[in-house]
DRENROTOR-534124 format. One record per residue (C-alpha): residue in three letters; x, y, z. Coordinates in steps of 0.02 Angstrom, whole numbers, padded with zeros to 5 digits, always signed. Layout:
BEGIN
ALAXYZ/...
END
This chain:
BEGIN
LEU-01885+07239+00912/ASN-01784+07418+00906/ALA-01878+07452+00747/PHE-02053+07425+00847/ASP-01963+07510+00999/ASP-01895+07667+00869/LYS-02074+07668+00812/LEU-02179+07680+00980/LEU-02040+07841+01037/GLY-02151+07918+00940/GLN-02298+07935+01086/SER-02393+08124+01138/ALA-02316+08244+01232/LYS-02397+08306+01348/ILE-02439+08441+01498/TYR-02519+08391+01642/ASP-02542+08523+01806/ARG-02448+08526+01960/THR-02546+08330+02008/GLY-02500+08243+01848/THR-02683+08208+01815/ILE-02763+08338+01733/LEU-02709+08369+01566/LEU-02672+08558+01497/TYR-02612+08507+01319/ASP-02567+08399+01193/LEU-02408+08441+01116/SER-02407+08302+00974/GLN-02575+08335+00870/LYS-02523+08241+00714/VAL-02494+08082+00828/ARG-02565+08057+00989/ARG-02509+07895+01081/SER-02480+07833+01265/VAL-02373+07685+01284/VAL-02434+07563+01423/PRO-02356+07415+01465/LEU-02494+07234+01442/ASP-02498+07265+01623/LYS-02583+07391+01626/VAL-02709+07346+01505/ASP-02898+07287+01556/LYS-02886+07082+01523/ASN-03046+07104+01418/ILE-02975+07240+01310/ILE-02838+07102+01263/ASN-02986+06971+01251/ALA-03097+07049+01164/THR-02959+07123+01017/ILE-02919+06934+01002/ALA-03084+06877+00970/ILE-03128+06997+00847/GLU-02947+06998+00749/ASP-02881+06822+00782/ALA-02950+06684+00874/ASP-02820+06577+00838/PHE-02676+06701+00899/TYR-02590+06595+01044/ASN-02589+06438+00914/HIS-02516+06496+00737/ASN-02325+06555+00717/GLY-02384+06736+00662/ILE-02492+06690+00478/LYS-02635+06576+00442/ILE-02601+06500+00272/LYS-02792+06439+00265/SER-02857+06623+00279/ILE-02717+06692+00145/PHE-02760+06593+00024/ARG-02943+06598+00050/ALA-02921+06810+00056/ALA-02843+06787-00113/PHE-02997+06672-00188/ARG-03108+06826-00146/ASN-03009+06932-00221/LEU-02993+06852-00382/GLN-03157+06833-00360/SER-03188+07034-00336/GLY-03073+07090-00461/GLY-02984+07199-00309/TYR-02905+07180-00152/SER-03025+07189-00008/GLU-02982+07050+00108/GLY-02815+07044+00202/GLY-02869+06880+00291/SER-02713+06948+00432/THR-02690+06900+00579/ILE-02625+07021+00736/THR-02445+06967+00708/GLN-02468+07020+00519/GLN-02583+07195+00568/VAL-02421+07244+00675/ILE-02313+07216+00550/LYS-02426+07339+00437/ASN-02483+07466+00556/SER-02290+07495+00615/LEU-02151+07451+00469/LEU-02243+07436+00301/THR-02344+07554+00196/LYS-02548+07555+00194/GLU-02510+07519+00008/LYS-02636+07356-00079/THR-02521+07250-00166/ILE-02459+07093-00172/THR-02267+07128-00138/ARG-02345+07207+00027/LYS-02438+07070+00043/ILE-02283+06966+00056/LYS-02175+07080+00154/GLU-02291+07072+00284/ILE-02299+06880+00280/PHE-02111+06854+00295/LEU-02087+07008+00443/ALA-02232+06924+00526/ILE-02129+06744+00522/LYS-01989+06845+00584/LEU-02053+06922+00722/GLU-02134+06763+00801/LYS-01986+06702+00816/THR-01906+06825+00897/ALA-02051+06905+00998/THR-02154+06841+01122/LYS-02342+06828+01111/GLU-02377+06956+01263/GLU-02251+07067+01163/ILE-02354+07065+00984/ILE-02505+07094+01077/SER-02448+07243+01164/LEU-02363+07296+01010/TYR-02520+07302+00917/LEU-02641+07387+01063/ASN-02482+07512+01068/ASN-02482+07544+00892/SER-02674+07525+00800/PRO-02754+07653+00739/TYR-02933+07716+00850/GLY-02976+07840+00732/GLY-02916+08006+00678/ASN-02757+08063+00759/ILE-02774+07943+00903/TYR-02657+07795+00915/GLY-02640+07661+01044/VAL-02767+07575+01171/GLU-02721+07689+01317/GLU-02759+07853+01216/ALA-02907+07802+01166/SER-02967+07729+01315/GLN-02950+07936+01363/LEU-03020+07995+01250/PHE-03183+07890+01216/PHE-03206+07855+01405/GLY-03101+07974+01516/LYS-03003+07830+01601/HIS-02845+07728+01612/ALA-02855+07556+01497/GLU-02851+07474+01645/LYS-03020+07534+01722/LEU-03146+07496+01581/SER-03284+07393+01595/LEU-03319+07229+01464/ALA-03440+07342+01363/GLU-03312+07473+01333/ALA-03172+07351+01311/ALA-03271+07281+01177/ILE-03293+07449+01101/LEU-03112+07494+01092/ALA-03080+07323+01014/SER-03220+07376+00862/LEU-03123+07509+00823/PRO-02951+07461+00738/LYS-03030+07375+00586/ALA-03126+07522+00527/PRO-03078+07669+00632/SER-03182+07821+00531/THR-03322+07688+00497/TYR-03363+07645+00677/ASN-03314+07826+00735/PRO-03458+07861+00884/TYR-03414+08063+00841/ILE-03484+08081+00683/GLY-03644+07991+00684/LYS-03588+07802+00654/LYS-03639+07755+00826/ASP-03788+07645+00785/LEU-03639+07536+00692/LEU-03526+07518+00810/MET-03661+07462+00957/ALA-03677+07307+00813/ARG-03507+07281+00816/LYS-03471+07309+01003/ASP-03615+07162+01030/LEU-03510+07056+00877/VAL-03352+07059+00978/LEU-03474+06995+01145/GLU-03536+06848+01063/LYS-03365+06809+01004/MET-03290+06811+01174/PHE-03437+06708+01237/GLU-03438+06601+01087/TYR-03241+06582+01145/GLY-03267+06541+01332/MET-03182+06708+01392/ILE-03342+06767+01482/THR-03512+06685+01541/LYS-03683+06718+01466/THR-03727+06854+01600/GLU-03573+06949+01592/LYS-03602+06964+01391/GLU-03793+07018+01412/GLU-03757+07142+01558/ALA-03631+07204+01442/GLN-03749+07200+01275/LYS-03874+07328+01406/GLU-03745+07420+01470/THR-03774+07597+01436/LEU-03609+07689+01367/VAL-03561+07844+01397/PHE-03430+07956+01276/GLN-03321+08088+01338/PRO-03390+08262+01248/ARG-03258+08254+01094/ASN-03095+08328+01131/LEU-03030+08440+00984/GLY-02852+08495+01052/SER-02907+08661+01163/ILE-02775+08730+01291/LYS-02814+08721+01509/ALA-02699+08874+01566/ALA-02656+08939+01410/HIS-02531+09065+01471/PHE-02447+08930+01589/VAL-02440+08803+01428/MET-02365+08958+01291/TYR-02207+08983+01419/LEU-02164+08801+01459/LYS-02202+08755+01292/ASP-02060+08900+01239/GLN-01947+08830+01352/LEU-01948+08671+01317/GLU-01909+08747+01088/
END
């Protein structure tokens, strides 16, 4: 797991006010990430992510042979490389250790490394790596940073509907980004996530219906503005 620890060290450096609650400036503009332990992530986010990304997560050894062959067959039919058939474990490998290129060689590496990771890490460690390192749009990585950006709260404080929103994003962050006119697609995927959670017995029918009706309020888009600019620039000079 050392390679993943090194990767996650690249989380954002942030300057807060004296209370430690008001963010004045994020120094890391290329990658914004706040790593949190799994017990600081709402259970609904974990369940929603597993429901939509990899329902058999707790039962496989890192890969699903049927999914790999099904994806390979469909790619051959289409003459391209549009479908991957990846488990959450494979996505952890892809997001953390490999390039984004779509080649057979990279896919083979991904498969073998996923199997190896399953032998050296627990399922809880793997889902934690996924939630802390997945892209949620732009330079936002990790469920905690995404939770703060979209809803202005910690990942352990989200509602069921908000959790379903975050679980919707990693598949195609730019497609489902609510800040660039794709909110209707995001809402449709959120409802699909909730349907999957109900299908797998993670939530009740009442909980699903209430979450589907919930009015979601997104935070104003944060473009990296500075609060208390003179103090921030002084402290930035001191840090350098």
